[in-house]
BATIZA-155265 format. One record per residue (C-alpha): residue number from 1; residue in three letters; y, z, x. Coordinates in steps of 0.2 Angstrom, whole numbers, plus 2048, in hexadecimal, padded with zeros to 3 digits. Layout:
N
+-----+---------+-----+-----+-----+
| num | residuo |   y |   z |   x |
+-----+---------+-----+-----+-----+
| NUM |     ALA |   Y |   Z |   X |
...
+-----+---------+-----+-----+-----+
// end
This chain:
445
+-----+---------+-----+-----+-----+
| num | residuo |   y |   z |   x |
+-----+---------+-----+-----+-----+
|   1 |     UNK | 929 | 3FE | BBD |
|   2 |     UNK | 92E | 403 | BAC |
|   3 |     UNK | 927 | 3F6 | B9F |
|   4 |     UNK | 937 | 3F8 | B94 |
|   5 |     UNK | 942 | 3F2 | BA2 |
|   6 |     UNK | 936 | 3E5 | BA8 |
|   7 |     UNK | 934 | 3DC | B97 |
|   8 |     UNK | 947 | 3DD | B95 |
|   9 |     UNK | 94B | 3D4 | BA5 |
|  10 |     UNK | 947 | 3C1 | BA8 |
|  11 |     UNK | 94A | 3BC | BB9 |
|  12 |     UNK | 94E | 3A9 | BBB |
|  13 |     UNK | 953 | 39D | BC8 |
|  14 |     UNK | 964 | 393 | BC7 |
|  15 |     UNK | 962 | 380 | BCA |
|  16 |     UNK | 971 | 37E | BD4 |
|  17 |     UNK | 976 | 38F | BDA |
|  18 |     UNK | 966 | 395 | BE2 |
|  19 |     UNK | 969 | 3A7 | BDB |
|  20 |     UNK | 95C | 3B3 | BD6 |
|  21 |     UNK | 962 | 3B8 | BC4 |
|  22 |     UNK | 95E | 3C5 | BB8 |
|  23 |     UNK | 95F | 3BF | BA6 |
|  24 |     UNK | 963 | 3CD | B9A |
|  25 |     UNK | 966 | 3C9 | B87 |
|  26 |     UNK | 974 | 3D3 | B7F |
|  27 |     UNK | 978 | 3DF | B8D |
|  28 |     UNK | 98B | 3DE | B8A |
|  29 |     UNK | 989 | 3E3 | B78 |
|  30 |     UNK | 97C | 3F1 | B7B |
|  31 |     UNK | 985 | 3FA | B8A |
|  32 |     UNK | 989 | 40C | B85 |
|  33 |     UNK | 99A | 413 | B86 |
|  34 |     UNK | 995 | 420 | B93 |
|  35 |     UNK | 991 | 411 | B9F |
|  36 |     UNK | 9A2 | 409 | B9D |
|  37 |     UNK | 9B1 | 40F | BA7 |
|  38 |     UNK | 9BF | 413 | B9B |
|  39 |     UNK | 9CE | 416 | BA7 |
|  40 |     UNK | 9D8 | 406 | BA6 |
|  41 |     UNK | 9E4 | 400 | BB4 |
|  42 |     UNK | 9F3 | 3FF | BAA |
|  43 |     UNK | 9FF | 3F9 | BB7 |
|  44 |     UNK | 9F3 | 3EB | BBC |
|  45 |     UNK | 9F1 | 3E6 | BAA |
|  46 |     UNK | A03 | 3E6 | BA7 |
|  47 |     UNK | A05 | 3DA | BB6 |
|  48 |     UNK | 9F7 | 3CF | BAF |
|  49 |     UNK | A00 | 3CF | B9E |
|  50 |     UNK | A11 | 3CA | BA7 |
|  51 |     UNK | A08 | 3BB | BB0 |
|  52 |     UNK | 9FF | 3B6 | BA1 |
|  53 |     UNK | A10 | 3B5 | B97 |
|  54 |     UNK | A19 | 3AC | BA6 |
|  55 |     UNK | A0C | 39E | BA6 |
|  56 |     UNK | A0D | 39C | B93 |
|  57 |     UNK | A20 | 39B | B94 |
|  58 |     UNK | A23 | 391 | BA4 |
|  59 |     UNK | A14 | 387 | BA9 |
|  60 |     UNK | A17 | 374 | BAA |
|  61 |     UNK | A0A | 371 | B9C |
|  62 |     UNK | A06 | 37B | B8D |
|  63 |     UNK | 9F6 | 385 | B8F |
|  64 |     UNK | 9ED | 38E | B81 |
|  65 |     UNK | 9E8 | 3A0 | B82 |
|  66 |     UNK | 9D5 | 39D | B82 |
|  67 |     UNK | 9D6 | 392 | B92 |
|  68 |     UNK | 9E1 | 39F | B9B |
|  69 |     UNK | 9D5 | 3AD | B97 |
|  70 |     UNK | 9C6 | 3A3 | B9C |
|  71 |     UNK | 9CE | 39F | BAC |
|  72 |     UNK | 9D2 | 3B1 | BAF |
|  73 |     UNK | 9C0 | 3B6 | BAB |
|  74 |     UNK | 9B9 | 3A9 | BB7 |
|  75 |     UNK | 9C5 | 3AF | BC5 |
|  76 |     UNK | 9C1 | 3C1 | BC2 |
|  77 |     UNK | 9AE | 3BD | BC4 |
|  78 |     UNK | 9AF | 3B0 | BD2 |
|  79 |     UNK | 9BA | 3BB | BDC |
|  80 |     UNK | 9AC | 3C9 | BDD |
|  81 |     UNK | 99F | 3BF | BE7 |
|  82 |     UNK | 998 | 3AD | BE8 |
|  83 |     UNK | 98B | 3B0 | BDB |
|  84 |     UNK | 994 | 3B8 | BCC |
|  85 |     UNK | 99C | 3AD | BBF |
|  86 |     UNK | 9A0 | 3A9 | BAD |
|  87 |     UNK | 996 | 39D | BA3 |
|  88 |     UNK | 99D | 396 | B93 |
|  89 |     UNK | 990 | 392 | B85 |
|  90 |     UNK | 98C | 380 | B8C |
|  91 |     UNK | 98A | 387 | B9E |
|  92 |     UNK | 97F | 395 | B98 |
|  93 |     UNK | 974 | 389 | B8E |
|  94 |     UNK | 972 | 37D | B9D |
|  95 |     UNK | 96D | 38C | BA8 |
|  96 |     UNK | 960 | 391 | B9C |
|  97 |     UNK | 959 | 37F | B9B |
|  98 |     UNK | 95A | 37F | BAE |
|  99 |     UNK | 94E | 38D | BB0 |
| 100 |     UNK | 93F | 384 | BA7 |
| 101 |     UNK | 93B | 37A | BB7 |
| 102 |     UNK | 942 | 369 | BB0 |
| 103 |     UNK | 954 | 364 | BAF |
| 104 |     UNK | 960 | 356 | BB3 |
| 105 |     UNK | 96A | 354 | BC4 |
| 106 |     UNK | 968 | 351 | BD6 |
| 107 |     UNK | 95C | 35F | BDB |
| 108 |     UNK | 966 | 36A | BE7 |
| 109 |     UNK | 969 | 37C | BE7 |
| 110 |     UNK | 97B | 37F | BEC |
| 111 |     UNK | 988 | 38D | BED |
| 112 |     UNK | 99A | 38E | BF1 |
| 113 |     UNK | 99F | 38F | C04 |
| 114 |     UNK | 9AC | 39C | C09 |
| 115 |     UNK | 9B8 | 38D | C0D |
| 116 |     UNK | 9B7 | 387 | BFB |
| 117 |     UNK | 9AA | 379 | BFE |
| 118 |     UNK | 999 | 377 | BF6 |
| 119 |     UNK | 98B | 37C | C02 |
| 120 |     UNK | 979 | 376 | C00 |
| 121 |     UNK | 96D | 385 | C00 |
| 122 |     UNK | 95E | 379 | BFF |
| 123 |     UNK | 959 | 368 | BF8 |
| 124 |     UNK | 94A | 36A | BEB |
| 125 |     UNK | 93A | 361 | BF0 |
| 126 |     UNK | 937 | 350 | BE9 |
| 127 |     UNK | 948 | 34E | BE1 |
| 128 |     UNK | 956 | 341 | BE4 |
| 129 |     UNK | 960 | 34D | BF0 |
| 130 |     UNK | 950 | 350 | BFA |
| 131 |     UNK | 94C | 33E | BFB |
| 132 |     UNK | 95E | 33A | C00 |
| 133 |     UNK | 95C | 345 | C0F |
| 134 |     UNK | 968 | 354 | C0A |
| 135 |     UNK | 965 | 363 | C15 |
| 136 |     UNK | 967 | 376 | C14 |
| 137 |     UNK | 978 | 37A | C1A |
| 138 |     UNK | 981 | 369 | C16 |
| 139 |     UNK | 993 | 36B | C0F |
| 140 |     UNK | 998 | 360 | C01 |
| 141 |     UNK | 9AA | 35D | C02 |
| 142 |     UNK | 9AC | 34E | BF6 |
| 143 |     UNK | 9A4 | 349 | BE6 |
| 144 |     UNK | 9A7 | 337 | BE2 |
| 145 |     UNK | 9B7 | 338 | BEC |
| 146 |     UNK | 9BD | 347 | BE3 |
| 147 |     UNK | 9C0 | 355 | BEF |
| 148 |     UNK | 9B6 | 365 | BEC |
| 149 |     UNK | 9C3 | 371 | BF3 |
| 150 |     UNK | 9CB | 37A | BE5 |
| 151 |     UNK | 9BD | 377 | BD9 |
| 152 |     UNK | 9B2 | 385 | BD2 |
| 153 |     UNK | 99F | 384 | BD5 |
| 154 |     UNK | 99D | 381 | BC2 |
| 155 |     UNK | 9A9 | 372 | BC3 |
| 156 |     UNK | 9A0 | 36B | BD2 |
| 157 |     UNK | 98F | 36D | BCA |
| 158 |     UNK | 995 | 364 | BBA |
| 159 |     UNK | 99B | 355 | BC4 |
| 160 |     UNK | 98A | 354 | BCD |
| 161 |     UNK | 980 | 354 | BBD |
| 162 |     UNK | 980 | 344 | BB2 |
| 163 |     UNK | 975 | 337 | BAA |
| 164 |     UNK | 964 | 334 | BB3 |
| 165 |     UNK | 966 | 323 | BBC |
| 166 |     UNK | 978 | 325 | BC0 |
| 167 |     UNK | 97F | 327 | BD2 |
| 168 |     UNK | 98A | 333 | BDA |
| 169 |     UNK | 991 | 332 | BEC |
| 170 |     UNK | 992 | 343 | BF6 |
| 171 |     UNK | 99D | 344 | C05 |
| 172 |     UNK | 993 | 350 | C11 |
| 173 |     UNK | 998 | 359 | C21 |
| 174 |     UNK | 988 | 35E | C2B |
| 175 |     UNK | 987 | 368 | C3A |
| 176 |     UNK | 983 | 35D | C49 |
| 177 |     UNK | 98C | 34E | C41 |
| 178 |     UNK | 99D | 349 | C48 |
| 179 |     UNK | 9A4 | 343 | C38 |
| 180 |     UNK | 9A1 | 345 | C25 |
| 181 |     UNK | 996 | 338 | C1D |
| 182 |     UNK | 992 | 332 | C0C |
| 183 |     UNK | 981 | 334 | C03 |
| 184 |     UNK | 97E | 32A | BF3 |
| 185 |     UNK | 971 | 333 | BE7 |
| 186 |     UNK | 96A | 32D | BD7 |
| 187 |     UNK | 969 | 33A | BCA |
| 188 |     UNK | 958 | 33D | BC2 |
| 189 |     UNK | 94F | 349 | BB7 |
| 190 |     UNK | 949 | 357 | BC2 |
| 191 |     UNK | 938 | 35E | BC0 |
| 192 |     UNK | 934 | 36C | BCC |
| 193 |     UNK | 922 | 36E | BD2 |
| 194 |     UNK | 922 | 380 | BD8 |
| 195 |     UNK | 912 | 37F | BE3 |
| 196 |     UNK | 90A | 372 | BED |
| 197 |     UNK | 8FA | 373 | BF8 |
| 198 |     UNK | 8F0 | 36A | C05 |
| 199 |     UNK | 8E4 | 36D | C13 |
| 200 |     UNK | 8EC | 36B | C24 |
| 201 |     UNK | 8DA | 369 | C2C |
| 202 |     UNK | 8C9 | 371 | C29 |
| 203 |     UNK | 8CB | 384 | C26 |
| 204 |     UNK | 8DE | 384 | C26 |
| 205 |     UNK | 8E8 | 382 | C16 |
| 206 |     UNK | 8FA | 37F | C12 |
| 207 |     UNK | 904 | 384 | C02 |
| 208 |     UNK | 916 | 380 | BFF |
| 209 |     UNK | 921 | 38A | BF2 |
| 210 |     UNK | 930 | 380 | BEE |
| 211 |     UNK | 938 | 38D | BE2 |
| 212 |     UNK | 932 | 39C | BD9 |
| 213 |     UNK | 92F | 399 | BC6 |
| 214 |     UNK | 926 | 3A4 | BB9 |
| 215 |     UNK | 915 | 39D | BBD |
| 216 |     UNK | 916 | 39B | BD0 |
| 217 |     UNK | 90B | 3AA | BD3 |
| 218 |     UNK | 8FD | 3A3 | BC9 |
| 219 |     UNK | 8FF | 392 | BD0 |
| 220 |     UNK | 8FE | 398 | BE1 |
| 221 |     UNK | 8EE | 3A1 | BDE |
| 222 |     UNK | 8E7 | 391 | BD6 |
| 223 |     UNK | 8ED | 387 | BE6 |
| 224 |     UNK | 8E4 | 393 | BF2 |
| 225 |     UNK | 8D4 | 392 | BE7 |
| 226 |     UNK | 8D5 | 37F | BE8 |
| 227 |     UNK | 8D7 | 380 | BFB |
| 228 |     UNK | 8C8 | 38B | BFD |
| 229 |     UNK | 8BD | 380 | BF2 |
| 230 |     UNK | 8C2 | 371 | BFB |
| 231 |     UNK | 8BE | 37A | C0C |
| 232 |     UNK | 8AD | 37F | C05 |
| 233 |     UNK | 8B0 | 390 | C0D |
| 234 |     UNK | 8BD | 39D | C0F |
| 235 |     UNK | 8CD | 397 | C19 |
| 236 |     UNK | 8D0 | 39D | C2A |
| 237 |     UNK | 8E3 | 39D | C27 |
| 238 |     UNK | 8F1 | 398 | C1C |
| 239 |     UNK | 902 | 392 | C1E |
| 240 |     UNK | 90E | 397 | C10 |
| 241 |     UNK | 91E | 38B | C11 |
| 242 |     UNK | 92E | 393 | C0A |
| 243 |     UNK | 93A | 388 | C13 |
| 244 |     UNK | 949 | 382 | C09 |
| 245 |     UNK | 942 | 38D | BFA |
| 246 |     UNK | 952 | 393 | BF2 |
| 247 |     UNK | 94A | 3A1 | BE8 |
| 248 |     UNK | 947 | 3A3 | BD5 |
| 249 |     UNK | 93E | 3AF | BCA |
| 250 |     UNK | 93D | 3C1 | BD2 |
| 251 |     UNK | 92C | 3C6 | BCA |
| 252 |     UNK | 925 | 3B5 | BD1 |
| 253 |     UNK | 92A | 3BA | BE2 |
| 254 |     UNK | 921 | 3CB | BDF |
| 255 |     UNK | 911 | 3C3 | BD9 |
| 256 |     UNK | 911 | 3B7 | BE8 |
| 257 |     UNK | 912 | 3C6 | BF4 |
| 258 |     UNK | 905 | 3D0 | BEA |
| 259 |     UNK | 8F8 | 3C2 | BED |
| 260 |     UNK | 8F8 | 3C6 | BFF |
| 261 |     UNK | 8FB | 3D9 | BFF |
| 262 |     UNK | 8EE | 3E7 | BFB |
| 263 |     UNK | 8FB | 3F5 | BF7 |
| 264 |     UNK | 90D | 3FB | BFA |
| 265 |     UNK | 91E | 3F6 | BF5 |
| 266 |     UNK | 923 | 3E4 | BF4 |
| 267 |     UNK | 936 | 3E5 | BEF |
| 268 |     UNK | 942 | 3F0 | BE6 |
| 269 |     UNK | 954 | 3EE | BE0 |
| 270 |     UNK | 962 | 3FB | BDF |
| 271 |     UNK | 973 | 3FA | BD7 |
| 272 |     UNK | 980 | 405 | BCE |
| 273 |     UNK | 979 | 405 | BBD |
| 274 |     UNK | 969 | 40F | BB9 |
| 275 |     UNK | 95E | 400 | BB3 |
| 276 |     UNK | 962 | 3F6 | BC3 |
| 277 |     UNK | 954 | 3FF | BCC |
| 278 |     UNK | 944 | 3F5 | BCC |
| 279 |     UNK | 935 | 3F7 | BD7 |
| 280 |     UNK | 926 | 3EB | BD9 |
| 281 |     UNK | 916 | 3F2 | BE1 |
| 282 |     UNK | 906 | 3E8 | BE7 |
| 283 |     UNK | 8F6 | 3EA | BDE |
| 284 |     UNK | 8E5 | 3EB | BE8 |
| 285 |     UNK | 8DE | 3DA | BED |
| 286 |     UNK | 8E3 | 3CD | BFB |
| 287 |     UNK | 8DE | 3BB | BF5 |
| 288 |     UNK | 8DC | 3B6 | C08 |
| 289 |     UNK | 8D2 | 3C6 | C0C |
| 290 |     UNK | 8DD | 3C9 | C1B |
| 291 |     UNK | 8DC | 3B8 | C24 |
| 292 |     UNK | 8EB | 3B3 | C2E |
| 293 |     UNK | 8FA | 3AE | C24 |
| 294 |     UNK | 90A | 3A5 | C2B |
| 295 |     UNK | 91A | 3A4 | C21 |
| 296 |     UNK | 926 | 396 | C25 |
| 297 |     UNK | 939 | 399 | C21 |
| 298 |     UNK | 94A | 392 | C25 |
| 299 |     UNK | 95C | 393 | C21 |
| 300 |     UNK | 958 | 38C | C10 |
| 301 |     UNK | 94C | 39A | C0B |
| 302 |     UNK | 956 | 3A5 | C00 |
| 303 |     UNK | 954 | 3B3 | BF3 |
| 304 |     UNK | 942 | 3B4 | BEC |
| 305 |     UNK | 93B | 3AB | BFB |
| 306 |     UNK | 943 | 3B8 | C06 |
| 307 |     UNK | 93B | 3C6 | BFC |
| 308 |     UNK | 92A | 3BF | BFF |
| 309 |     UNK | 92D | 3BC | C12 |
| 310 |     UNK | 935 | 3CE | C13 |
| 311 |     UNK | 926 | 3D6 | C0A |
| 312 |     UNK | 919 | 3CD | C15 |
| 313 |     UNK | 923 | 3D1 | C25 |
| 314 |     UNK | 925 | 3E3 | C21 |
| 315 |     UNK | 912 | 3E5 | C1D |
| 316 |     UNK | 90E | 3DB | C2C |
| 317 |     UNK | 903 | 3D0 | C21 |
| 318 |     UNK | 90A | 3C0 | C27 |
| 319 |     UNK | 913 | 3B9 | C36 |
| 320 |     UNK | 924 | 3B2 | C32 |
| 321 |     UNK | 928 | 3A2 | C3B |
| 322 |     UNK | 938 | 396 | C3B |
| 323 |     UNK | 94A | 39A | C3A |
| 324 |     UNK | 955 | 3A8 | C32 |
| 325 |     UNK | 955 | 3A8 | C1F |
| 326 |     UNK | 964 | 3A5 | C14 |
| 327 |     UNK | 968 | 3B8 | C11 |
| 328 |     UNK | 96A | 3BA | BFE |
| 329 |     UNK | 965 | 3CB | BFA |
| 330 |     UNK | 96E | 3CE | BE9 |
| 331 |     UNK | 968 | 3CD | BD7 |
| 332 |     UNK | 973 | 3C5 | BC9 |
| 333 |     UNK | 972 | 3CB | BB7 |
| 334 |     UNK | 976 | 3BE | BA9 |
| 335 |     UNK | 97E | 3C8 | B9B |
| 336 |     UNK | 980 | 3BE | B8B |
| 337 |     UNK | 991 | 3C0 | B82 |
| 338 |     UNK | 993 | 3C4 | B70 |
| 339 |     UNK | 99F | 3B5 | B6E |
| 340 |     UNK | 994 | 3A9 | B77 |
| 341 |     UNK | 991 | 3A5 | B89 |
| 342 |     UNK | 98D | 3B2 | B96 |
| 343 |     UNK | 992 | 3BA | BA7 |
| 344 |     UNK | 987 | 3B9 | BB6 |
| 345 |     UNK | 98B | 3C9 | BC0 |
| 346 |     UNK | 983 | 3D0 | BD0 |
| 347 |     UNK | 97C | 3E1 | BCB |
| 348 |     UNK | 970 | 3E6 | BD9 |
| 349 |     UNK | 96A | 3E3 | BEA |
| 350 |     UNK | 958 | 3E1 | BEE |
| 351 |     UNK | 94F | 3E9 | BFD |
| 352 |     UNK | 93F | 3E5 | C07 |
| 353 |     UNK | 931 | 3F2 | C07 |
| 354 |     UNK | 938 | 3FB | C17 |
| 355 |     UNK | 949 | 3FC | C0F |
| 356 |     UNK | 951 | 3ED | C17 |
| 357 |     UNK | 95F | 3E4 | C0E |
| 358 |     UNK | 95F | 3D1 | C10 |
| 359 |     UNK | 970 | 3CF | C0A |
| 360 |     UNK | 97B | 3C4 | C16 |
| 361 |     UNK | 96D | 3C8 | C23 |
| 362 |     UNK | 95E | 3BE | C1F |
| 363 |     UNK | 94C | 3BF | C25 |
| 364 |     UNK | 94A | 3BE | C38 |
| 365 |     UNK | 93A | 3B4 | C3C |
| 366 |     UNK | 92D | 3BD | C47 |
| 367 |     UNK | 92C | 3AC | C50 |
| 368 |     UNK | 93C | 3A2 | C51 |
| 369 |     UNK | 939 | 38F | C50 |
| 370 |     UNK | 947 | 383 | C4F |
| 371 |     UNK | 945 | 373 | C45 |
| 372 |     UNK | 941 | 366 | C52 |
| 373 |     UNK | 93A | 354 | C53 |
| 374 |     UNK | 92C | 351 | C60 |
| 375 |     UNK | 929 | 340 | C67 |
| 376 |     UNK | 918 | 33C | C6E |
| 377 |     UNK | 918 | 336 | C80 |
| 378 |     UNK | 90F | 326 | C84 |
| 379 |     UNK | 903 | 328 | C93 |
| 380 |     UNK | 903 | 317 | C9C |
| 381 |     UNK | 8FA | 31E | CAC |
| 382 |     UNK | 8E9 | 319 | CB1 |
| 383 |     UNK | 8DC | 324 | CA8 |
| 384 |     UNK | 8D4 | 331 | CB3 |
| 385 |     UNK | 8C2 | 32F | CB9 |
| 386 |     UNK | 8B6 | 33B | CB1 |
| 387 |     UNK | 8A4 | 340 | CB4 |
| 388 |     UNK | 89D | 334 | CA7 |
| 389 |     UNK | 8A6 | 326 | CB1 |
| 390 |     UNK | 89D | 329 | CC1 |
| 391 |     UNK | 88E | 31D | CC5 |
| 392 |     UNK | 87D | 326 | CC4 |
| 393 |     UNK | 884 | 336 | CBB |
| 394 |     UNK | 878 | 341 | CB4 |
| 395 |     UNK | 875 | 33E | CA1 |
| 396 |     UNK | 879 | 34C | C95 |
| 397 |     UNK | 868 | 352 | C8D |
| 398 |     UNK | 870 | 353 | C7C |
| 399 |     UNK | 878 | 342 | C7E |
| 400 |     UNK | 86F | 339 | C6F |
| 401 |     UNK | 874 | 347 | C63 |
| 402 |     UNK | 886 | 348 | C69 |
| 403 |     UNK | 888 | 335 | C68 |
| 404 |     UNK | 886 | 335 | C55 |
| 405 |     UNK | 892 | 343 | C53 |
| 406 |     UNK | 89E | 33B | C5F |
| 407 |     UNK | 89E | 32B | C55 |
| 408 |     UNK | 8A1 | 334 | C45 |
| 409 |     UNK | 8AF | 33E | C4D |
| 410 |     UNK | 8B6 | 32E | C54 |
| 411 |     UNK | 8B7 | 325 | C43 |
| 412 |     UNK | 8C0 | 335 | C3C |
| 413 |     UNK | 8CC | 336 | C4A |
| 414 |     UNK | 8D0 | 323 | C49 |
| 415 |     UNK | 8D5 | 326 | C37 |
| 416 |     UNK | 8DF | 335 | C3B |
| 417 |     UNK | 8E8 | 32B | C4A |
| 418 |     UNK | 8EE | 31F | C3D |
| 419 |     UNK | 8F9 | 32D | C35 |
| 420 |     UNK | 908 | 335 | C3E |
| 421 |     UNK | 903 | 345 | C47 |
| 422 |     UNK | 909 | 355 | C3F |
| 423 |     UNK | 912 | 359 | C4F |
| 424 |     UNK | 91E | 34B | C4C |
| 425 |     UNK | 920 | 34C | C39 |
| 426 |     UNK | 922 | 35F | C38 |
| 427 |     UNK | 922 | 369 | C48 |
| 428 |     UNK | 925 | 37A | C40 |
| 429 |     UNK | 915 | 377 | C36 |
| 430 |     UNK | 90C | 371 | C45 |
| 431 |     UNK | 910 | 381 | C4F |
| 432 |     UNK | 90B | 38B | C40 |
| 433 |     UNK | 8FA | 383 | C3F |
| 434 |     UNK | 8F8 | 386 | C52 |
| 435 |     UNK | 8FC | 398 | C4F |
| 436 |     UNK | 8F0 | 39A | C41 |
| 437 |     UNK | 8E2 | 393 | C4C |
| 438 |     UNK | 8E6 | 39F | C5A |
| 439 |     UNK | 8E6 | 3AE | C4E |
| 440 |     UNK | 8D5 | 3A8 | C47 |
| 441 |     UNK | 8CD | 3A6 | C58 |
| 442 |     UNK | 8D4 | 3B7 | C5D |
| 443 |     UNK | 8CD | 3C0 | C4D |
| 444 |     UNK | 8BC | 3B8 | C50 |
| 445 |     UNK | 8BB | 3BF | C62 |
+-----+---------+-----+-----+-----+
// end
C-alpha cells in the first residue's frame, strides 16, 4: 500500500453509528479542479432557489439563511445512504473525542432503520446499554416519550447523550416480543476495552474483541501470549469472538487478520476517486502456527469485524460459526470543511480477498448456530449398575495410583460444578469449544 496514502488516512470507529470511517484532513480544500464535475444542473438549482425563497417568504415562522442551508446539506447527504451525513463543528468534535475509546453515553452502536426508527447494531460490552439488556436488532421508537420517527440520527444521538448518572427511558420494539417495552438506562462514561481473554479449559483459549481500535492488533497479540503462558505450552485451539462487534479502525482489522495469516490479500477497497483504492496484504508468520481457529459472529458483527471474518474464511484459516453478519461493506470518509465541521460521505466499498462484497449481504457462517438457551435435564432415575458395583469384582491393578488422581479430579470437578456450565451460559461458545476439541483430536491422528 502506498505510504503517502496510508499516512493520510486515519480510520476510526463511530461511537453511535458503528461505521467504518476514513478521517482525512483538508480533503475538500485540496481537491483539484480536474476531480470536480463543473456541469451544473441549472433547472434543478433554479427549483431549489424557488423553494428557498418560498420558505423565506411564506413559512409560518422566520427562518434564517444558515439554518435553511444547513437543513439542505443534511438532507442532501442523508438521502444518499444511512452512513453519509453532515457534522457541524460540535458534532465533529464529539466524533473525534468518541474515537479515543472513552466517551459519555449509553454504550450502543446505532443506525437509522429504513422506517425512520433508530436500530441497535450492537451494545458495547460492559456498558450501561449492555447491562440493561439491549440487543442487536432492537428498534428504539421513543426516547423519554419523544417519538424517534421524524428525527435525524444525529438528533436521536444528541438525546441519548447526557450527564453521567442521568437516566433515559428507551421504548423498544424487539423481534419475538408482542408489544413495545421500556428500558431505563443510566448514562455513564464509556470506556471501551477492546480485547479480553481467558482460558476455556486446559489447552483451549478464548479472545473477545468488542471493537476495533488503533491498538487492537497489538492487544490481541499480547492476549494470545498471556494465554499461552498461562497454559504453559502452545494452545490446541482458540475461539475468536466477534459477536456484536460493530467495527472500527480498518488497519486494526487488517492487523488482527494478519496475525493468523502467512500470506495473501486481507482486504481491498474500491471507489470512484483514485485514492479510494487501498489494499492490505498479510506478512509471513501465524501467531498460532496453524492450530485450529473458530470465529464467532452474529447479526451485530459489522464492518471491520466482517473484514476479519471474511479474510479468514476466504483463506480457509478459520471456521466461521454463528449467524449471518450485519452486512456493512462501505467506507466513509470524514472530510473537514474550511468553515468548520465536516461531511461524512461514503467513498468506497471494501472486498474480501476473493472479491466478495459484504455490502447488504454480510458474511454467511460456515456453520450456522442460532442463539439458544440450553436447560440441563435432571436425571431422577436409579443409577445404572456398573462393574465396580458387582460383589467380588476384579480389582484394577492400577487402582491405588488411579485413586489419588480421581480424588484430585473430583475436588476440581466439584469446584467447577458450583459454577454454571458453559452450555447454559453461552451455547454458541460451548459448541465452538467442542468443535475445537474435535479438530485438535483429528489433527493429532
